Phi, psi and omega in degrees: 000318180295322180296330177289319183290330181291348177264000182297338178292340182283156176289140183241138174291134184242149172251108189292153176289344177289344181289336178296318175291325182290319183292331176287336185288352170300334183267094176284336185257116187296318182299327186288332171291319173300322182294342182288327181281327174287326172306315183297318182289329173292317179294335181279005179074035182286145170259334175236137180223115174251125179241122185212173182235156176229123178288136178210102186297339182282351182263158174283126189102332170087015176200164166240154184251131185235142170238123181231127179235169174243044182283200183289349186068188181214145169274169180301321182298316175299321180294325182295328178291337184296323184274000172272097188296132173095352184266130181209124177280349176293332189290340180247015174274157181278000181274108188280356182275352179293128181273314177293137177227341195251353183061035184227347188298316178296310186287323180285323177287323181284326179284345175288324186274319190217181178268328187223158168212163178223132180254131171240123181230151186226133178201128181052045180057021173246124181255133176236141178253148170226121184248117176227118189222128175278324174307314180299315182294323185283323181280331175265007178050050177258137187263325173279159185274119179247133184221100176295142183218064179293149184229134188236156162269112192290339180285310180275345185056032176246155179293148175289122189251072169301141164242177182290337185266339179234117184244120169288149181302124175088003174230046182290332183274355186256129176235129184291133170224117186297317173300315179294322177296317177302321180285327179292322175289320178301314178294316178298309181296334185272325192245013173235170184291350183260108196267346179224171178294325180297319175299328176297310185285334170303325174293323176296319181297340180292335175276090187289326185284169175302337176208161179163173176225147176232131184237117176251127177250128178218174195052069192280169178283151185253146171275186178292339181273353174097356179270161179289141181301328178269109178280106182251004179274319185298323177230114178300341187249015180208172174235128190245157167246119178294149180309327185280349181254009184266004176053046172059047177290331177223141172277347182283173172282178192290335182292327184267349181284133176302148183295334184293345175274344187248318189250126176290328171304314180293322181292311182294333179301334182237015186292332184236143179295321173234089180295128178227025182226135178280100188251134176241140173240123182053046172066017175229132188297144171277126175278097184283170186222145169252091196316302187314326186270358179253015182252166181261136183055049182297145174207141184243150181232141176264123181251123176241137180207146172255011190279329185287077176250346181301304181305315181296310183299321177300318175293319180302308181298323177293321180293323178297315176300324179291316186289325175294321180291318180291319177307315179296322179290327181292318176301323179291308180302316177294327182294314179298321183290311182298326181294318181288322186290323179290316191283323181276334185073225190267323183274139180224147169271167185301311176309310182295323179292319179297315186296318180295319185292322179296321172293326185285317180299317179298317179293327177291319181302312179302322183284330177291326179284331175295325177297313171302319177300311183294320180293325178286329175298313181299315173306313181290327175298311179301331183267001186291312183267003179279155182281130179277130180240129181245144181247117175259133177246132178229156178190165180267131180267083174288338176287325177214093182304324190289334178284067178236170183135193183250140178249119181252120178255154169233118181055036180077007179250134177298126176246310176239143174222150183058038174287123181281116183226136175080350185261133181295314176191177188293348183264002178254158177271350181293127181052023175289135174090000186274128174247138179241143179230132171219138172252105185268121172295162179294335186284340179265318180221129186266128176280167178288170180299323180274359180055035174247006180188185184243153188286324177266097181294323185292308182293332175296319177289327173294333175294303179306323176299317179290328174299323180292319174299319180287329172301313178299327177293317182292321178301318179290320178296325179291337178071004182290346184288351182274341182209051186299318182288323184287327178305305188290326181294327179303327184254026168093007175269076185266355186266148174282349174282114185285346182265001176290147178286168180287166177289152176266014184299138188293332175291322180290317175304316176293327177293317177300321184287322179296319182297320180218098180295155182297136172252125186226151179255126179302129183288344176266310178258347182069016179268155189262137178228144176274122178271118177301136178280144178215136180286347181267352183268131179282149179302150183279137176279171177304318180287334174288325182290323184287327181254011183299138181224163187295341175290339178279353188292129175285337176284106181296343176278354183216040184247026183221139176290349176278345181277141178298157173290125184236103179244146181290143180288145175276123178300154181255139174250178174214142181285117181271149177283129183266150175285169183298329184286325178288324177297321174298314180293329174291325178290325181292317183292335184292338186258167173297141178300139178222164175295154187290132177233158176288137180259155180276350183253162182286342185262020167270166177292132176262136182285163177293324176301322185285328178304309181301317183287325186290324187280341184290317176295318179298325182284330173301316177286327181297319180303316181301313181294324178292323185290325176290317184287330186276128186256336184229070178281141176270137183269346180290143175280132176239169176296131178291134183231136180272135177269151179289163179299323178295319170298316179301316179300320177293318178293319176295328185290326184245075175285327173237107190298330188263000183250134185281136185258135176268132187247144172224109185259125180269142174065050176203151176244005189268136175239157182238158177287155176301325184293318183289335180289320179300316181294317181297322181295320183290322183294316183292324179292319175302317176301316181291321180297316177301321180282326181297326185290335175241026185244137181252182179295328177293330181283335176294320179299312185290336176292326180299316177300318188292317183294328179293330187262009182257168177254007176246112190241142172237131179252116186263119181267185180294333178274007187062021175278153190236136181251115180259135171241100184269117187266305183239344179059018181253116181256136181243127186263108173085169179286149176265140173295151182299142183283164179241163181298127178096358182285143175272118177234168164225147194215161176282129175204123179062038170088357185219160178268124190238131183279157183189190185232141176284126183248344182200147180223149176221104179288332181296317182273344178072039180222159179225160176244145182226159183239130182271142179303321187279340179226079185276046180231148184305320187293349176260000184296149183220151183248145173228157184276153178294333186270352187286143177267006179286348183236155171205163177284150175277120185082221189268116179290156178298148187286146175287170188286343182269002183281126188280164183289331177292324177292328178289319180291324182291316177304314180300317176296315175298319182284327185280333183302312180292324183291321178294318181301314182295313176305320181298310179293323177299318180288331175285334178289316177301307184294329178288330176264007182306112178296157168298144170063029171287149184297339182251144171268171178298322181292321175297324183288328178292327181274004180287146176260188185292320177295317178302318177296324180289338176273351185294127182274098180296326186298307182293325178303306180295326174297309175297328182292320175302315182296312187292322179293320178302313178300316178302308181302316177303315187295318172303317179298319181291320180292320177297323172300322181291315178288329174299315180300308179305317183294317180298324182278326175291327173295326180288320182294317180289322181297320180295318185295318181289321173300328176287335178267006173098000180266113187276122183223120174304139178289328183264018180288157180282171182299318179299312178301318184295321183291320177300315181290326177295322182295315180297323180286324175301322175300318180289325180292320180279350184295318180294339182282000000 
């Protein structure tokens, strides 16, 4: 002790109370500060967390905010570590699910919300208070941080009177001092809302469980208007952030801002990837969500990478340094213990024994910490070179299409939400409504201190880039891109404004409920159950959702808390290797749509103007070759006919029929054998010779028009080599009739073929303008020529004016025949599966036309069929059990009767044995007759 006193004259490092404010500024998002206190309850193993406010006009803001949980609680020693900034025992634990790592969340979060807080904790009937107040420091003009920490025996409600010789479990750092205790109580009753000792113990009594913690925040921060930042007046069952207090998180209005940025209840509902805690806000339970199971068509992908090493390397280096320093401290502590033991010998005074015991305890603590560090270091080294595997989960949010993006969790805790990845802009339907979810372990990416981002921005952006690639793969796997507009209209999204909510039409609501049945958490056992959809069941009210238990489940297979949790598995997908063309399209789609421009590379899209200019030179050479090859050209004029792309391709490919052509095909990876090339050349040569004998110069002119309007161009050089530029791989057979307003067409745009609708036609210029389904805005409208092959009709195009009636009838017969067969089989399937008491009879199903079949709701039909079949099976099982019981009772009665008559039959014989004995007795009785 004297050695310590001699250093009192030296300068000491101090922590100014101004640091409390500086530390709190890391939280730019108010809900992020509140979530720090929720995280502490989760790490403490709490099952219940109650977040509520109490009105108190004497406080700034007019209320105080409380967090009450039933977690493991804390001893005095644990509470003492709370005020040690940056110290956390969670960082060195083997439990990777612990969220807190920095030992800073309580102080930074509480000081961001309010000016003062007081903590009550209970464990082993020992209650401890922690009082941290900026108001106290400011009014008393104290520059250092002072924290009163009284400790009580909750049974006797008296302070714990520890001495140096007697230490109660968990209070080794606490020594009772009457003067100190009285000063602590004086400050607490003066600067907290609890003015008496009784008020103080009432707070301990609120912790009804064996252990738990209560945190009270008061003197909350105010906004520029003088109101509290946390709005508790608008909704009595929620805590809201007004738009002016969000610090420009969103530039949009309140309607387009996700509710998680406005409502604390909504934010907490998705705060954890797998919620296992019953949370109430303002005495109303939060309906938590498991996002992957609330999506339509969910699919998960395994992402493997060895790149995420920064975090592991930093942790290993830091752990080695800590371990090296700790070993030195252990050696020093052991040396002090051995030195005292050798110098004092066998006899010790009380003071010497106390000093020796403290040194031994200190050395033991250091060794315990070192052992944990070594275990953690070995684990981290083994994980360094391992491949990190992350699971990306994607799904469609049909309940709210505008609420899309990626949710990034760390150790099950939300870090980033609504990250826009894979979408060009807000006005496109590409990847619209897709939600992505990934839970990143701390060993892969380390979160920042405020848990609102990640420390390594470079690796985080690498992660987002890969998530975007997998999201585009998911979009392709779902297949909705082929009928994207119709898909969203099915679930009530009929407005061109993509941020609008879905329709509340009963039919649309029913379709959304059938597609994704409700997933709810039991209020008793906290297990998740899927509620089967039923047309006869009314939607659950808010009160029913809060108090719902497994016993209320209509599904008899999951209506007990004793049954295991059963959730449907999410199918797995795989990232497919894309060709160069698809990769180019993906890069184009990842940017905002812009007018088509010429690219400097060969594998980019070439405009129609370039094709026309390029083809002029090619066709001039082609005409020369055709005139030389043709020996009997006719000079008479014939009607000009446009050639199909296949004919043009064959003509261009064989300019000189006897000379082998060299080919270079752009943007393809397929190769053909030389034998196949020779066969194709022979066929093309014969076809070319036949056509050349009956073709005039006018036909060559029409050939120029045909080639000019196509996206497949062949350029012939002086050596007769051919260069192919394949643009769309879409071959149109014959000319298409001019489109009309409202016609459904598809066209090449931004490197992909996209459907849309004709909105304007100009017959004089021979062009039309279309609007794409994926870009339903006027700035993305595009014009095409009637003669261009870059567009085609969706489905069957309207017949041209030269089409004869017989060809029309033949086409209709050929097209209607497969449609008729499909409809016939569909009707037979419906009649075969027709549930009892269905609204349609078999005769009505037979008379259904194509329109009726297209409107037939297969989802409702299958749900009804499943329900009816389940009831039939259950009824048959019940009947079987009933008759089996009757048979067993009859067997017992007959057995007793026969035993009384002298016919011995065992009472416990089986039914088969009983039947055989009865037959034998009947035979014996009939023999004398």
